[in-house]
N, C-alpha and C positions, 0 to 999 in steps of 0.2 A: 550566584554568578552575576545576575543582573545588577546587584548592588555593587559588586566589584567593577563591573563595566562602567557604571556611573562614575566611580572614583577614578578610573583610568581616563574617562572622558574629561573630567575636571582637571586632572593632572596633565593632560595633553598626550597621553600614551596611546589613545585609541586612534588608529589611522583612519583617514577618510579619503574617499576618491569619488569625484563627480565626473560624469561623462554626459555630454549632450550629443545625441545622434542627429543626423541630417533630417530625419523624419519627425523631429520634435520630441523624441523620447528622452527623458532626463533620468539617468541612472545614478543612484547614490549608494555607496558602499561604506560601511563602518566595519573595521576588522582589527583583530588583535590576536597575537600568538601567545601560547603558553600561559593560560590563566586557569586557576583552579575550577574544576567542574562545579563544586559546591563546598559548603563549609564542612560537610561530613567527610569529604574526600579531598583535602587540600593538596595532597601529593599527586592527584590525577590531573594532569595538565592537558588542556585542549586548546584548539584554535577556534575562534568565534568569528562568524561573518553575519552581518545584517545587511539587508538589501531593500531598497525602495525603488519603485519604478513609477514615473509620472509621465502622463501624456497630456499635453496642452494644459499643464498645471494641475491636473487631477490625478490623485493617487490611484494607480491601477493594480499594483501588486506590492506586497510587503511580506518578508519572511526572514527567518534566522536559521542558521545551520551551525552545527558543531562538527569539527573534522579533525583528523590527524594530519591532514595535508598542511604544510606550512603555507600561510597566506602571504602573498606578495602582490604588489601593484599589478604585475604582469599576469597573475593567474586567478584573481578574484572573480573575474567574469566567467572563466571556465568552471570554477568550483560552484558558482551560483547556478550555471546552466546544468551542471551535473546534479545538483540538489533538486532543481525543478524537475528534471527528467525522472529522477528516482521517485519523487512524490507522484508524478503523473502515472508512472508505471504501477506503483503500489495502489493508487487510487483506482485505476482502470481494472486491475486484477481483482481487488475486493469488490468493486462494482459488479464485475462478472460473477463472482462467487455469490453475491447477494441477490442479484436480479435475473440470472439466467439459469435457474434450476438447481443450483447447489444449496440454496437456502441457508447460507452463512449469515448469521445475525450478530449485531453488536453485543448481545448478551452472552456470546461464547467467550466469557472471561475465563480466567484460570481456575476459579473456584477453589474449594478446599480439598477436594479429592482428585483433582486433575482430569475429571471426565470431560469437561468442556474443552480443555486443551487437546485431549486425545481426539475428540470429535472434529475440532478445527483442523488438526494435523491430518486426519483422514480425508477431510474435504480437500485440503490443499494437495494431498497425494492423488486423489481422484482427478482433480483439475489437471495436474501434471500428466497423468496417464492419458486423459482425454486429449490434451494438446499434442502429445506424441502420436497418438492414434490418428488424430486429425491430419497431422503432417505426413505420416508414413504408412498408414494402413488403408488400402483401397476399399475394403468392406465397410469400415467405419466412415470413410469419406462418402461412400454411396448412401449409407443410412442417413448421414447428416444432411446430404443433399436433398433427401426426400421431404424434409421438414423445414418450415420457415424459421424456426428458432431452436435453440438447444432445449428450451423448456418443453416444446412439443415432442422432441425426441425422447427426453427423459420420461415424460408422461406416458408415451407409447410403450417404452420398455417396462415401466412400472406396471402398466395395465396387463402386460403379458404375465407378470408374476402373479397378479391377482386372478387371472383367468385359469391358471394352471397350478392351483394349490394342491399340495400333497396332504394326504390324510394325517391327522394329528396323532402323535403317540400319546397314549394315556387318555385322560378325561378332558384335556384342554380342547377347545373348539376354536377354529379360525373365525375371527369377527366378520370376515367377508365371504365365508364359505356359503356357497349356494348349491342347491341340488341341480344337477344337469341331467 
């Protein structure tokens, strides 16, 4: 796709828009509609937007997006803002899942037997349930309010499971079982 974009730029088919704001921000957009996604899928046409943002001559942001929305001079700003907002939302969600007690890691790839995908989906489901509880369930709000972070709450809940282990069926022993 990027090779095709270069051809379109040379041929003059790639549209450009430059805007200078009063605060000194310089915004530069390159966009084109209905280009093939890649050589393997020449019939799959997408719209492409590339954006650069400069402040006082220094590059502060650059990104590209592919969309189904037809790109026009009047809407490239809004499409760019939507793309940035979506990235921020996704980044904050995964940051929460990674750093606030859910233990989602980058190595949760798809794998060959789909176990990692199932684990990642279960973590996302748990995150959704926690968000709903935090908004609507007074008991969860009260429990959450007792702890400085979600990690502390999850550790507290986990510790309750370790304190109240049930006897094992068969010969298996609990690794954390202690005599009380």
